[in-house]
Structure formats: C-alpha cells, structure tokens
N, C-alpha and C positions, 0 to 999 in steps of 0.2 A: 539678540542678533536677529536681523531681518532675513527671512527666507520667503521666496515667492512660489517657486515651482512645487507641484505635489511631491516629487521625489525628494526634494531638499527638506520639505517639512517632515516627511516620513523618516528620513535619516536622522534628523534632530530628535524626533520623538523616540526612535528606536534606541539611540544612545541613552536617552533619559530612562527608558523603561526596561532595557534589556542589556545593560552594560556587562553584567557577569557572563552572559552567554557570548557576547562579543569577545571578551577577554579570554574565555575558554577556547574559542576557535583560534584566536591569535596565538595562544600558547602552542597549540598543535601545529600551526603553520610554521612557527619559529623552530619547532623541534625537528621538522623535516622528516619525521618518522611515519611516513604514510606512503601511499601509492597502491597499485593494484596489478596483479599479474595479467599479462596478455591483453588482447583487444576486447573492448566492451561494446557490444552491438547496440548502439543508441541511435535514436532518430528524432526528428522534429518536423513540424509542418510550418510552412510560411506561404501565405497567399494561397492556401489550399493544396499546396504541393508538398509531398513528403520528401525528405532528404535525409541521408545517413549522416551521422555525426561521429567524428573521430575525436576521442578524448585522450589527452596526454596521460600516459601511464604514471607520470609523476604527480598528477593532480590529486588533491584531497577531494573525494567525492562525497557530497552532502545530499542525503536522500530526503525528499518529501514525496507526495503522491497525489494522484487524482483517481477517481473511481470509474470503473467500467459499468457500474450499476445504474447509470443514467447518462444521457448524452450531454445535458446542460452542465456548464461549469458552475459549481456551487461557491457560496461565500467562504465556506471552510477550505475548499481547495485553493481558491485564490489567495487567501491569507497565508497558507503554507508556502505557496510559490513566491509571493511578494517578500515574505520574511526570509526565505532561503536566499534570495538575491541580495537583500539588505545585509544579511549575515555574511554572505560571501564577500561583499565589497567592504563592509566595515571591519570585519575580522582581518582581512588581508591588509587593510590600511593601518590598523592598530599594530599588526605584527611588525610592520616596517617603521612605525612611529610609536614605540612603547610608552613614551611619556607625553602622549598627545593631550593637548588642551584644545578642545574643539573650537574652531572658528568658522566664519562664513566661507573662507577660501577653501578649507578642508572639505566642507560640505559640498561646495560647488564641484570640487575635483571628484569626489565620490559619485555625485549625481551624474557627471559626464560618463563615468565608467558604467553606470547602470543603463545607459542608452544603448550599449552594444552587448552582444551575446557574451556569456561567461567564457573566458578562455585563459584565466590566470592560474594561480596556485590552488584556488578552490573552485570547483565546478558543481553547482547544484543540479540535481537531476530528479526526474519523476520515476518512481518505482510503481509501475501499473500492474496490479495483481490481476492475472487473466484466468483464474480458476474459480471466481465467484459467480453468483447468479446475475442475470441481466436486470432483474428488478428486485434487488436485495432489500431495499428500504422503502418500497412503495412510493418512489419519487420519479419513476420513469414514465414519461408521457406515451411511450410505446407499449406500456405494460399489457394492455388487453390483447394485442396481436402477438406478443411474446408467448402468452399462455395459449392462445388459440392455435398458434403454429406448433405447439408441442415442444417449446424450447425453454420453458421456465425451470426445468431441472438440469439444464446443461450449463457447463462452465462457459463463460462468455467467449472464450476462444473458439468454441464450436458453433456459436450462434450465427445464423445467416441473416442478412438484412432484407432479402427478398420477402415480400409479403408483409413486412412490418409497416405499421401506419400509426399516426397520431390518434390518440383516443379523445374524441370530442368531450366526453363526460369528464375525463381527467382535466382537460384544459379549462373547462368551465369551473370546476370545483376549486382548482388551485391557481387560477389566474392571478398573478400578483404576489402570491405567497411562495410558490415553488417554481412556476414557469411564467413566461410572458409571451405576448404575441410575437415579439422579436425572436424568442427561442423557437417558437413554432415554425416561423419562416426559415430560420437557419437549418433546423433539423429536416424540414421538408425538402429544402433545396439539396441537402446532402443525400437524402434518401433517393431522390430522383437522379442525382449525378454520381451515385456510388459505383465506382468502377470495380472495386474489389469484391463487393457483395459480402464482405465480412463485417459483422457488427462492431468488432473492436476498431476497425479502420474508420467506420462511421463515427464512433464516439470520439476517437482521436481528432478527426478533422473538425467536428463541431466544437470541441473544447479549445482547440488551437485557434479557431475562428474567433471565439470569445476572448481568448488571451490576447489576440492581436488588437482587439478593441480596447481591452484593459491597458495594454502597453501604451497606446496612444494617450489614454486618459491620465496615466500616472507617470509619463515621461520615463519609462524604463522598459527594457526588452525582457518580456516574461516568457518567451517561447523557449524555455530551457529544454534540454534533451530528455528523452524518455527511454525507459527500458522495461520490457514486458517480462514478467516471471509469474509462476514457475514453469508453466506448460510450454511457453515459447522457448525457454531455455532447454527443457527436456527434449523437445522435438528437434532441436537444432544440434545438440551435442551427441557424441557417441557414447557407448557404454563405459568408456574410460573417462568421460567428462566428470567434472567435480560433483554435480548434483546426482548423477547416476551412482557414483562411488559412495556418496553419503547415504543414499537409500539402501544400497547393498550392504554397507557397513552396519547400518542400523539392524539388519536382519541376518547378519552373518552367524549369529548364535543367540541362544536364549539369554545369555549373560549380557550381550551387547544390547538387546532389547530392554532388559531390566535397567541397564545404565541410562538409557534414553528416557525411560519412564521416570526414573528418579530425578533426572535433570529437569524434566518438564513438570515435576511436582505432582506426578500421578501415582496412585497406589499400585504396587506390583503384586497382582493377584492372579490366580488362574483365569479369572473372568476378565480378560483384557478387552474392555469395550471402548476404550480410547485408542484410536488408531493413528500412529505417526504418518502412515501413508494409506490413502483411500483409493482402491482400484475403481475404474470406471466400468459401467455396464456396456454391453455390446452395442446398444442403441445410442450411445453417447451420453446417457445419464451420468452426471458427475458432480452434482451438488453435495458438498461435504455436510451441509446442514440437513439434507434429506436422508443421509445414510446412517444405518445402524449396523454394526458388525462386531465380530470378535474372532480371535484366533482359536482354531480347533486343534486340540492336541492329539497326537498319536504316541501314546506312552508319555514320558516326562517332557517331551518337546513339542512345539507347534508343528503341525503337519500342513495346515492350510489356513487361509483367511476367507471367511464368508461375510459378505456385505449385502444387506437388504435395503433397497431404496423405496421410500413410501412418501406419499404427499403429506406435507405439513406446512405450517406457517413459517414465514421468514421473519421480517422485522417491519416496524411501522415507520412512518415519517414523523417529523416533529410538529407538523401543523395539526394533524388528526391522528392521535395515538390509537384510535380504534381501526384505522385503515391499515391493516397488516398485509403485506405482500404474501403470496403463496406460491409454492412450487409443487407441480403435479408430477408424480413419479410412481411407478410400480415395477420394480425389477430386482433381480438377484444376480450376484456374481460371486464366483469362487476362484481363488488364486492359490496356487501351491506355494509352500514356503520356499521352495527352490527358486521359483520365479521372482520372489522378493529378494532372496539372498544373491541372486545373479540378475539384478534388475536390468530390464531393457524396455524403455518406454514404448518403443514401436511394437513390441510383443505384448506388453502388459501396461497399457496406459493407466496412469494413476496420478493423484494429486497429493503431494506431501504437505504436511502442516507448515504453517508460516515460520515458526521458530526454527524448523529444520532447514527449509530451503533458503532462509535468509543467511545461512552460513556461506552460501555461494554468491550472495550479493556482493558487488565490489565496493560497497559503501565504507567510508571512514567515519561517517557521522550520520545521525538520523534525527529527523524532526518528527516527533509524535504529536497527536492532536488531542489535547484535553484529557490527559491521563487522570483517572479517578472519577471522571464524569462521562466522557465520550470514549475513552479508551481505558483498558484495564492495566493495573500495575503488574499483574501476574504474567502477562505476555512479555513485558520488558524483562522481568526476572528470568523467565524461561529462555528468552533470546540471549541474555547475557550469560546465563549458565552454560548454554550450549557453545557459545563462542569461547568461553573460558576453557571448557573441557577440550574443545577441538584444538585450541592453541597449545594445550598441555599434552596433547597426544592421547587423551582419554575422553570418550570411549573409542576414539578412532586411531588407536595405536597402529603405526605403520602406514597410515593413509595420508598421502601427500596432498592435503587440501590447504590452500592458503587462507587461513582464517585471521580475522582481526580480533585480538583477544578482548579489546575494550573500546569499541567505537564510541565516539562522543555522543551522548544521549541528551537531547533537548526536547522541550515540550511547549506547545502553545498553551498558555495558561487558560484553563477552561472558562474562568469567570470573565476573561477579557477577550473572548473570541469574537470575530466579526459576525454580527447578527442582523437580521432584517429589522429595521427600526420600528415596524408595527407589530409583526408576529413574533419576533424574538427568536426565530429559528436560524440555525447555521447551514441548513440544507437547501436554502433558497438559491435559485439561479442568480448570478451576479446582475443580470438584467432587471431583477426585481428590486434592486436597491437604488434609491434615487440619487445617492451621492457616495460612490465607493471611496473616493479619496478622503472625504471627511470621516466616513465610517472606519477606515483603516487607521486613522490617527488615534482612535480609541482602542485599537487592537494590535498593539505593538509589544505585547508582553511575551517574552520567550525566556524560559528558565532552563537551567542545567538540571538534569535529573540526577538526584543524589543516589548513593548506595553502591556497595561493592558488587562485583560480579560473582554472586554466590547462588547456588541452586535454591529455588523456592521450596518452602516446607511442604513435604509430601502430606497430603490429606489422608485421613483414615479411609479405608475401603468402605463404601456404602453397604448397608445390609442387603439391599436389592440392587442388581445391576442397573445402572442408569443407561439411558439411550446414548448412543454415540453423539447424536446431535446435541443433547444437553451438555455432555461433557465438553465437546468442542466449544460450545457457546461460552461455558464458564471460563475457559482458558484462552482459546484462540479464535473465537468467533467474532462477535460484533466489535470487540475491542481491537482485534488485530486487523480485520479486513475492511472495516467500514469507517469508523471514526478514529483512527485508520491505521494502516501499517506505515504511515508516514504522515 
C-alpha cells in the first residue's frame, strides 16, 4: 500500500511493530470499564499561551511523560508522546473495527484524527513529576546557574527562573549531541519573556514550543494535556484530598507502615532508612536523592522522623558518563509521627515516593520507557502491588480512594527507542536529530508489560543501614523519575 504523509507511514509501521499493544487498548475501550472520579486539572500550551483542559470523566486516560530536569524536549520524550497519540487513535479504531484488515482508506482516516487534539474515548496525557531536581541528569543547559543560585537541591516546583542563564561551556561541549543553537534561542527567549518566573512554567513553554514544531513536521497534534504531580496536587487539595489521605493512612499505625514496606518490597526492620514520604527542609531543600533519614522510636512505636540533607552526585547524561550532575545541600529536618499520621502539606511539606502518589493519578493506562535498561522492573512491581492492595481495601481499609486495580501497562522497547543517529543517545534534544520522521519509523515498538499485580519479593535486610538515597535509587529513583515514570 502506498502512503505519503509522515503520520500515515507511522500508523502503518505502528500496526506492524506494536499490534498486541493496539489490541490490548482496544479490548479496554470495548469493555467500557474505565473513567476517573471528579475533575482532573490539566493544561496545555499553544502558541506560547497556557490554557486549561477539561477532560471527559468517561475517557480512558493514557499516561506518558516529559521531564522538568531540562527545558529541551528530548527524543525519548517525543517518542512517548507520538506513540501515545498513535495508540490512542489506532486502539480506538480497532475497538470499533475488531476484524480490521488495514488498508489505505483506514490509514488516511486515522491520520486525519491525529491532526486534531485528543477528545475521544482515549485521551493521552503527560504526567510531569514536579518533585525532582532541575538538573537531574546533567543535560540542563541552565545547570551552572541552577547550582550558583542555590537551587540544585530543591524540587523543581520551588525553583525560580530569575537569574538563570545558559551555560556557554555546556553549549559548546554538547552542541549537536544534547542541545542545538535552536534550543538556545528558544530557551533564551522564554527566559526573557517568562511572566510567571517559575522554572516549571519555563520548561513547559519551551517543550510545547518544540512540540508545536514537531506537530507540523509529523502531521499530528502533539500538544497533549499535562498534569503536574505530586507537589502541585498536594498544594491544591485539602487534608481530605486523596493524596493527603494516602500519606496519613501510610502512617496511621506501625502495622500500616509495615504493610507499605512489604508492598514496596522493602525489609521491615527497626532501622527504616527507606522513607515512603520525605519531609522538606525549612529552606526548601527537598531532593529525595540528597536525603538520608530514618524513623526514631519512642518505645515500640515510631515517635518522629529525622532527615539529613547532604551534597552528593545525581546522575550522568548519555553522551559523557563522567559528567555527573550534583546537588548541593546541608540541612536537617525533624517531623513528629503525629504530623505524618495527620498529614497536612501546608504544615509539613513533603514528597511522597512515586509508587505511593501514583495511586492518586487518574490514569487507566501507562507507557513506561525502556524497562530493564532505562527503567526498572521493580518500580512497576511496586506500583502494581500498591494499586492492587488499595483496590482490595488493604492496607487502606476504610479509606475511600478511587484506585485502578490494574492499569494497562505498556513499555517502549529499549532496543528500539528513538536515538541520535551519530551519538546513539535518547536524551538528545529533538532539534539535534536531522530527520525525526525517518528516525521514528525505526522506533515504533511498544509492548504490553506482562505479569500479575503481585508484591515484589522483599529483599533481606542489609547488614549495615544503607543511605536513603541509595535505597530510593534502587527502587524508585532513576527508573521511576527519569527514564521515566511514563
């Protein structure tokens, strides 16, 4: 069959390389057993202007993600967004044509649907994690000023854009491999015109600028809606909100905390150095990677939680593995057990772990990025175990939280991810790739993640307490928040 437009070629290739994933979504659409409670506060940017997006409560919400760890839109992020739209359209089409024998007319019809924003039975969205560091992977061209301004240890939601500037040394070293002169111009223009002065707003506007360019090149609307979590959610909801209730329920008793540890696959010992929730320091220091902490007992039960923040390395980029980003911190915070059991973000700002706060995400399906290479299997196991337990009423018995017991789990096949044709990295800006459409034709592999929703196997307790940062990295760090939670 002859196809000419980039979107039509991508549809044809996606059917060839990812038909089981298409059929899996089509089966969910036909079942009609999805939806989400209440309004979901999403937004998008078009022509540099932010607008709120209202999502139909009956829609199947399909999660992918972009990172706040850098302004430029990466190849990995673009691939997830393109595939989320392809899956949305092809899965819905197959749901209504279960015995489909693909022809040029069908492809043309689906391609026309891709030209408009998602508004049907399936809506892909971006889950943008707002509690990570602003230069998590050493690919941020603003990195030097982030450190110099004392913001390297803050969650991105607290980072301000005033005083941030492009690092000429970074731009010289990584020109063509991570960033391009086009990126520099776009970022600089947004820095100068940033009305909000919030770093997350700057990043959103730059990435959506680049998505607009990619939309034109690929003949599809890629400006899908976005949702910030977890700190945006915590700051906007009351103590009776779902995420507040989840954090309180985790700490309502020692047995509840034990249950969460087991579900996350962590050893239940008196030396609890893995923390489901990490309190922020008074100066805004909030990087989970830089934190070490443990529960301190008063008798047989925890009395308080102590956390120490210290400077340490974060993660490297894929071009130069020796170039590791770093967060600078030196702080200490103590929180009473009662403040955790009766959690109020305004009183006790804190960051919950990914698997915990994803219980409050409205998603019905999730696209992971390269499990086993760029993402860890254990985060998916913990995620599924918590969803399953929540849906069964354990460990949250009596807690009215709307959980999806088994969201559809999909994965960008690591060996087939979109890469820079010269350097082979997935963290390059899309403007560094000479032919995105051609590159994507080789990156259409999406698989269904197998496996039941069972708790991960609990590891034996280490002979010496490990740092909180090390434990988080092994379960919920790089895999969950970088390459990626979507």
